[in-house]
C-alpha positions in Angstrom: -92.2 -166.8 52.2 -89.1 -165.1 53.7 -91.1 -163.7 56.6 -92.4 -167.2 57.4 -88.9 -168.6 57.5 -87.8 -165.9 59.8 -90.8 -166.5 62.1 -90.1 -170.2 62.1 -86.4 -169.6 62.9 -87.3 -167.2 65.7 -89.7 -169.7 67.2 -87.1 -172.5 67.0 -84.4 -170.3 68.5 -86.8 -169.2 71.3 -87.7 -172.8 72.0 -84.0 -173.8 72.0 -83.1 -171.1 74.5 -86.1 -171.7 76.7 -85.5 -175.4 77.1 -81.8 -175.1 77.4 -82.3 -172.7 80.3 -84.1 -175.4 82.3 -81.8 -176.8 84.9 -82.4 -179.4 87.5 -80.5 -179.3 90.7 -80.0 -182.4 92.8 -79.5 -182.0 96.5 -76.7 -184.1 97.8 -76.3 -184.4 101.5 -72.8 -184.1 102.9 -71.6 -187.4 104.2 -70.7 -187.3 107.9 -66.9 -187.7 108.3 -65.9 -190.9 110.0 -64.0 -189.0 112.7 -67.1 -186.8 113.6 -68.7 -188.0 116.8 -72.5 -188.2 116.8 -74.1 -187.7 120.2 -77.7 -188.8 120.8 -78.3 -186.0 123.3 -76.3 -183.3 121.5 -77.1 -184.1 117.8 -80.1 -186.4 117.5 -82.4 -185.4 120.3 -82.4 -181.7 119.1 -83.8 -182.9 115.8 -86.7 -184.5 117.5 -87.2 -181.6 119.9 -87.3 -179.1 117.0 -89.4 -181.2 114.5 -91.3 -183.9 116.2 -92.7 -183.0 119.6 -95.9 -181.4 118.2 -97.1 -185.0 117.7 -94.6 -187.2 119.6 -94.6 -185.3 122.8 -96.0 -188.0 125.0 -99.4 -188.9 123.4 -98.3 -190.6 120.2 -95.7 -193.3 120.0 -92.8 -193.1 120.0 -92.5 -190.6 122.8 -89.7 -188.3 121.6 -89.4 -186.1 124.6 -85.8 -185.9 125.8 -86.3 -188.1 128.9 -88.0 -190.9 126.9 -86.8 -190.7 123.3 -83.9 -193.1 123.4 -85.8 -195.9 125.3 -88.9 -195.3 123.0 -86.8 -195.8 119.9 -84.2 -198.4 120.6 -86.2 -201.6 120.6 -88.8 -201.1 117.9 -87.6 -198.3 115.7 -83.8 -198.9 115.4 -82.1 -201.7 113.4 -78.4 -201.4 113.7 -77.8 -204.5 111.6 -79.6 -203.0 108.6 -79.8 -199.2 109.4 -81.7 -198.2 106.2 -84.4 -200.7 107.3 -84.8 -199.0 110.7 -88.5 -198.1 111.2 -87.4 -194.6 112.3 -85.4 -193.9 109.1 -88.2 -195.3 106.9 -90.8 -193.2 108.6 -88.7 -190.1 108.1 -88.8 -190.8 104.3 -92.6 -191.0 104.0 -95.7 -188.9 104.0 -95.8 -185.8 106.2 -92.7 -187.0 108.1 -90.4 -186.4 105.1 -90.9 -182.7 105.1 -90.4 -182.3 108.9 -86.6 -183.0 108.7 -84.0 -181.9 106.3 -81.9 -184.2 104.1 -78.9 -183.4 106.4 -80.9 -184.3 109.5 -82.0 -187.6 108.0 -78.4 -188.4 107.0 -77.2 -187.6 110.6 -79.9 -189.9 112.0 -78.9 -192.7 109.6 -75.2 -192.3 110.3 -76.0 -192.5 114.1 -77.9 -195.7 113.5 -75.1 -197.1 111.3 -72.6 -196.4 114.1 -74.5 -198.4 116.6 -77.2 -195.9 117.8 -75.4 -195.3 121.1 -76.9 -193.4 123.9 -74.5 -191.0 125.5 
């Protein structure tokens, strides 16, 4: 009987240690400071160049090549009145697009839209 209690206690202790060791990390993106300038050509376009040109290099809309990206996005893909409803931002959160950009890159794009999606 004593051996059974020790085994049960050992199993319970193991289970307690095993499950208490589980830890979930949440990834929080850093907010872009209000004083930080976001440049389309210097900050946003490099994201597209690095992550998107395989598909959006002229054959699939929007055309995200440097010479065409801003004009391809501004009318249909950007909503400065409700930035989180911008087609560009929504697409970046879905399907295969969500893994192409980091959380920080998505935050930078959203902040750029929130600040008026200016073309420098």
